[in-house]
C-alpha positions in Angstrom: 113.8 108.2 109.3 110.7 110.3 109.7 109.2 109.1 112.9 106.0 110.2 114.6 105.8 109.5 118.3 102.5 109.7 120.1 101.6 109.1 123.7 98.0 108.3 124.6 96.9 109.5 128.0 100.4 110.1 129.3 103.3 112.5 128.8 106.3 111.4 126.7 109.5 112.4 128.5 112.6 113.6 126.6 114.5 110.5 127.8 111.8 108.2 126.5 111.7 110.1 123.2 115.5 109.7 122.9 115.3 106.0 123.7 112.6 105.5 121.0 114.6 107.4 118.4 117.8 105.6 119.0 116.1 102.2 118.8 114.2 103.2 115.7 117.4 104.4 114.0 118.4 100.7 113.9 115.6 100.1 111.3 116.9 102.8 109.1 120.2 101.0 108.5 118.3 98.1 106.9 117.3 100.0 103.8 118.6 102.7 101.4 115.2 104.3 101.0 113.8 106.8 103.5 111.4 105.2 106.0 108.3 106.8 107.4 106.7 105.4 110.5 104.7 106.0 113.6 104.8 104.7 117.2 102.0 105.0 119.6 102.6 104.5 123.3 99.7 103.9 125.6 98.9 102.4 129.0 96.7 99.4 129.3 95.2 98.3 132.7 98.3 96.2 133.5 100.9 96.8 130.8 102.4 99.5 128.7 101.5 99.1 125.0 103.7 100.1 122.1 102.2 100.0 118.6 104.1 100.8 115.5 103.9 100.9 111.8 106.3 101.5 108.9 105.2 102.9 105.6 107.1 101.6 102.6 106.4 102.2 99.0 103.5 99.7 98.6 103.5 98.0 102.0 102.7 98.9 105.6 104.3 96.8 108.3 102.6 96.8 111.7 103.5 95.4 115.1 102.4 95.6 118.7 104.2 94.8 122.0 103.1 94.8 125.6 105.2 94.8 128.8 105.0 96.3 132.3 108.0 98.5 131.5 107.6 101.0 128.6 111.2 100.7 127.6 111.0 96.9 127.3 107.8 97.3 125.2 109.6 99.7 122.8 112.6 97.3 122.5 110.3 94.4 121.7 108.3 96.5 119.2 111.5 97.5 117.3 112.7 93.9 117.3 109.4 92.8 115.8 109.5 95.5 113.1 113.1 94.7 112.3 112.2 91.0 111.6 109.3 92.1 109.4 111.5 94.6 107.5 114.3 92.0 107.0 111.7 89.5 105.7 110.2 92.1 103.3 113.6 93.0 101.8 114.7 89.4 101.6 111.5 88.6 99.7 112.2 91.5 97.2 115.8 90.3 96.7 114.7 86.7 96.1 112.2 87.8 93.4 114.9 89.5 91.3 116.2 87.6 88.3 119.5 85.9 88.7 122.1 85.2 86.1 121.9 81.6 84.8 124.5 79.2 86.1 127.1 78.0 83.7 126.9 74.3 82.7 129.2 72.0 84.8 132.6 71.4 83.3 133.4 67.8 82.5 
């Protein structure tokens, strides 16, 4: 997974970068195609904000999560992106043609 990690107005530590990369690797197991994405971490007045997007062939999935703890915000963001990614690939699978069912045997 090609991941771009950006921090707005604060430094991203190596431990935080490792945490984001391990959580984002969970998304890569859902597809066979390579995934490109970006995560932006910023600080709001009260909460830490994590915004992310995933670029697929003709679709862009986006999500946003807020929490007082930056690690919890990243976890929530990855969970939301995982739900969207599963829904996207389930939709693709349901659109594929299926073999006709054989007539019932009497």
